[in-house]
C-alpha positions in Angstrom: -2.8 -33.4 -37.6 0.5 -33.9 -35.5 0.5 -34.5 -31.8 2.2 -31.1 -31.5 -0.7 -29.3 -33.3 -3.4 -30.9 -31.3 -1.7 -30.4 -27.9 -0.9 -26.7 -29.0 -4.6 -26.1 -29.7 -5.6 -27.8 -26.5 -3.2 -25.8 -24.3 -4.0 -22.4 -25.9 -7.7 -23.0 -25.4 -7.1 -23.5 -21.6 -4.2 -21.0 -20.9 -4.1 -18.7 -23.8 -1.0 -16.5 -24.1 0.0 -17.5 -20.6 1.4 -20.9 -22.1 4.7 -20.8 -23.8 7.5 -23.2 -24.8 5.3 -26.2 -25.5 7.2 -29.4 -26.3 5.8 -32.8 -27.3 8.2 -35.8 -27.4 7.0 -39.4 -27.4 4.0 -38.8 -25.3 5.7 -36.4 -22.9 4.3 -32.9 -22.8 6.1 -30.0 -21.2 5.3 -26.2 -21.2 5.9 -23.1 -19.2 2.9 -21.3 -17.6 3.0 -17.7 -16.7 1.2 -17.4 -13.3 1.7 -13.7 -12.7 -1.1 -12.0 -10.8 -2.8 -15.2 -10.2 -4.1 -16.3 -6.7 -3.2 -19.7 -5.4 -6.6 -21.0 -6.3 -6.5 -19.7 -9.9 -3.0 -21.1 -10.4 -3.9 -24.6 -9.1 -7.2 -24.7 -11.1 -5.5 -23.9 -14.4 -2.6 -26.2 -13.7 -4.9 -29.1 -12.8 -7.0 -28.5 -15.9 -4.0 -28.5 -18.1 -2.7 -31.8 -16.7 -6.1 -33.5 -16.8 -7.0 -32.6 -20.4 -3.5 -33.2 -21.7 -3.6 -36.7 -20.1 -7.1 -37.3 -21.6 -5.8 -36.3 -25.0 -3.2 -39.1 -24.7 -0.1 -37.6 -23.0 1.8 -40.1 -20.9 3.4 -37.4 -18.7 2.7 -33.6 -18.3 5.5 -31.3 -17.1 4.4 -27.7 -16.2 7.0 -25.1 -15.2 5.5 -22.1 -13.5 6.9 -18.7 -14.1 5.9 -15.3 -12.7 7.1 -11.8 -13.5 6.3 -9.6 -10.6 5.7 -6.0 -11.3 5.7 -4.1 -8.1 3.0 -1.4 -7.8 4.1 2.2 -7.8 3.5 4.0 -4.4 2.2 7.5 -4.3 2.4 9.1 -0.8 -0.3 11.5 0.4 1.2 13.4 3.2 0.9 16.4 5.5 3.1 18.1 8.1 0.3 17.9 10.7 -3.0 16.1 11.4 -6.5 17.5 10.8 -6.1 18.9 7.3 -8.0 16.4 5.3 -5.2 14.0 4.2 -7.2 10.8 4.6 -10.2 12.2 2.8 -8.0 13.4 -0.1 -6.3 9.9 -0.3 -9.8 8.2 -0.5 -11.0 10.6 -3.2 -7.9 10.7 -5.2 -7.8 6.8 -5.4 -11.5 6.7 -6.4 -11.1 9.4 -8.9 -8.2 7.7 -10.4 -10.1 4.5 -10.7 -13.1 6.3 -12.3 -10.6 7.6 -14.8 -9.7 4.0 -15.7 -6.5 3.5 -13.8 -5.7 0.3 -11.9 -5.3 1.8 -8.5 -5.3 0.5 -4.8 -5.2 2.3 -1.4 -3.0 1.7 1.6 -4.0 3.2 4.8 -0.7 3.6 6.7 -1.9 6.3 9.2 -1.3 4.4 12.4 -2.5 7.3 14.5 -6.0 7.3 13.1 -6.6 4.7 10.4 -10.0 5.9 8.9 -10.1 4.3 5.5 -12.4 1.5 6.4 -15.1 4.0 7.1 -14.3 6.4 4.2 -14.3 3.5 1.9 -17.6 2.1 3.1 -16.1 -1.2 4.3 -15.9 -1.1 8.1 -17.1 -4.7 8.6 -14.8 -6.3 5.9 -11.6 -7.9 6.9 -8.8 -9.0 4.6 -8.3 -12.7 4.0 -4.7 -14.2 3.4 -3.5 -16.1 0.5 -0.4 -17.9 1.9 1.6 -15.2 3.7 0.0 -12.5 1.8 -3.1 -10.3 2.5 -5.8 -10.0 -0.1 -7.1 -6.4 -0.3 -10.8 -5.6 0.5 -12.9 -4.0 -2.1 -14.1 -0.6 -1.1 -16.0 2.4 -2.7 -15.7 2.4 -6.4 -14.3 -1.1 -6.5 -10.9 0.3 -5.3 -9.0 -2.5 -3.4 -7.5 -1.2 -0.1 -5.9 -2.4 3.1 -5.7 -0.4 6.4 -3.9 -0.5 9.7 -7.3 -0.4 11.2 -8.1 -3.8 9.7 -5.1 -5.1 11.8 -6.4 -4.0 15.2 -9.5 -4.4 17.2 -12.2 -1.6 16.6 -11.4 1.3 18.9 -8.1 0.0 19.9 -5.2 2.5 20.0 -2.2 1.6 17.9 0.9 2.5 19.9 3.7 1.2 17.7 7.2 2.3 17.4 8.9 2.7 14.0 10.1 -0.8 13.4 6.7 -2.3 14.4 4.8 0.2 12.2 7.3 -0.6 9.4 6.6 -4.3 9.6 2.9 -3.8 9.6 3.2 -1.5 6.6 5.1 -4.2 4.8 2.1 -6.5 5.2 -0.1 -3.9 3.5 2.3 -3.0 0.7 3.6 -6.5 0.0 0.0 -7.9 -0.3 -1.6 -9.7 -3.2 -2.5 -6.6 -5.3 -3.2 -8.5 -8.5 -3.3 -6.1 -11.5 -3.1 -3.0 -9.3 -0.5 -0.6 -10.9 -0.7 2.4 -8.6 -1.2 2.5 -4.9 -2.1 5.7 -3.0 -0.6 5.5 0.5 -2.3 7.6 3.2 0.8 8.5 5.3 0.8 9.2 9.0 0.9 13.0 9.6 4.2 14.5 10.6 7.9 14.0 9.6 9.2 11.7 12.4 10.9 8.4 12.8 7.9 6.4 11.8 7.5 8.3 8.6 11.2 8.0 7.8 11.3 4.3 8.4 8.3 3.8 6.1 9.8 6.0 3.3 13.2 4.1 3.5 11.7 0.6 3.3 8.9 1.4 0.7 10.1 4.4 -1.3 7.3 6.1 -3.2 7.7 7.3 -6.7 6.3 10.7 -5.6 4.3 12.6 -2.9 1.3 14.7 -2.9 1.3 17.2 0.0 -2.0 18.6 1.4 -2.4 21.7 3.5 -5.1 24.2 4.5 -4.6 27.8 3.5 -3.5 29.4 6.8 0.0 30.2 7.6 0.6 27.7 10.4 -0.6 24.8 8.3 1.6 26.0 5.5 4.7 26.1 7.7 4.0 22.3 8.5 3.5 21.5 4.9 6.7 23.1 4.0 8.5 20.9 6.6 6.8 17.8 5.0 8.1 18.9 1.6 11.5 19.3 3.0 11.3 15.9 4.5 10.5 14.3 1.2 13.2 16.3 -0.5 15.7 15.0 2.0 14.5 11.4 1.3 14.8 12.1 -2.4 11.1 11.5 -3.1 9.9 13.9 -5.8 7.0 16.2 -4.9 4.1 15.8 -7.3 2.3 18.8 -6.1 0.5 20.7 -3.4 -3.3 20.5 -2.7 -5.1 23.3 -0.8 -8.0 21.8 1.3 -10.8 23.7 3.2 -10.4 26.5 0.7 -13.5 28.7 1.1 -16.9 28.1 2.6 -20.2 28.6 0.8 -23.0 29.4 3.2 -25.9 27.1 2.4 -28.4 29.8 3.7 -27.2 33.0 2.2 -24.9 31.9 -0.6 -22.0 34.1 0.7 -18.5 32.8 0.2 -16.2 33.3 3.2 -12.6 32.1 3.9 -12.3 31.0 7.6 -8.8 29.6 7.0 -7.7 32.2 4.5 -7.3 32.0 0.7 -4.7 31.2 -1.7 -1.9 30.4 0.7 -1.1 27.0 -0.6 -1.0 28.1 -4.2 1.3 31.0 -3.3 3.5 28.6 -1.3 3.7 26.2 -4.3 4.8 29.0 -6.6 7.4 30.1 -4.1 8.8 26.6 -3.6 8.8 25.9 -7.4 6.3 22.9 -7.2 3.1 22.3 -9.0 -0.3 23.5 -7.5 -2.7 20.7 -8.0 -6.0 22.4 -7.0 -8.2 23.3 -4.1 -11.1 21.5 -2.4 -13.7 23.7 -0.5 -14.9 23.4 3.1 -18.2 21.8 2.3 -20.6 19.8 4.6 -21.4 17.5 1.8 -17.8 16.1 1.9 -18.3 15.4 5.6 -21.7 13.7 5.3 -20.6 11.6 2.3 -17.3 10.6 4.0 -19.1 9.5 7.1 -21.4 7.5 5.0 -18.7 5.8 3.2 -19.6 7.2 -0.2 -16.7 9.3 -1.4 -17.7 12.5 -3.2 -15.4 11.5 -6.1 -17.9 8.8 -7.1 -20.4 11.6 -8.2 -20.6 14.4 -10.7 -20.8 17.4 -8.5 -18.4 20.3 -8.6 -16.5 18.8 -5.7 -16.2 15.4 -7.7 -14.9 17.4 -10.6 -12.3 19.1 -8.4 -11.0 15.7 -7.2 -11.1 14.3 -10.8 -8.9 17.2 -11.9 -6.4 16.6 -9.1 -6.4 12.8 -10.1 -5.9 13.8 -13.7 -2.7 15.8 -12.9 -1.4 13.1 -10.6 -1.9 10.5 -13.3 -0.2 12.8 -15.8 2.8 13.0 -13.5 2.9 9.2 -13.0 3.0 8.6 -16.7 5.5 11.5 -17.2 7.6 11.6 -13.9 10.1 14.1 -15.3 7.4 16.6 -16.3 5.4 18.8 -14.0 1.9 17.9 -13.1 -0.5 19.3 -15.7 
């Protein structure tokens, strides 16, 4: 067996397909090592093992060239024209439902006015660590990695930041060490002002999901949010109607305190996809407060979130086609 064959087997046993371009010349071994998606510790461990074992096998020198092909995660904004319509809860459950469907997904809580993802994801006491200059996301419900503005401030502290400061903080969250995450759900701040515009311009999402409640006033704000993303040239994936109907737990009667069907009608009028509706249900509130997103289960509510996630996933994979 030649030196090349023996070193080739050794290198492949340690690094597998990450190693390429192996050369062996008079005791000098050189190769390229793909370290994409590796942490600093993982990179140092595999590099050290390659050097040590090659030297033990007789190499007089070992040269390892590190390469990395960084594939930036795709951002999907979840937005509303106003607060209080369930945007953060939808963001949580959309991320969890997409993960349950087998997608590699993360979550960024960019809502500087009320960062609630640490509680919704059941990880209020977890803080992100840093790998060099990059944050390492915290694992939340369903194993979904996430980062939140709330993790960058003291508990209960108001975050009074202007556009540039908020944009810099968001950059820390988006440009984190996301590993193999391919899609990131971004829980946007409510509204359509300077802060939102700064975020969109710096970190342009591939698409946006708009959430609204059924009543006319909320739909007016949702329409403004759609116009905002249209102006920023961010495609609209579709519209979700939240708090759509209330089933009385005592008598079983269905009522519509916020109206019914308004978001679906608005979507049809605007020519965008209607992704589905989520009812006004106390179980959503209880599960959210407990940090156990309903999308983790198999209830009708979980299936509603799963169907929205399926349509969003279809759109991501086929961006020129309507969500279906």
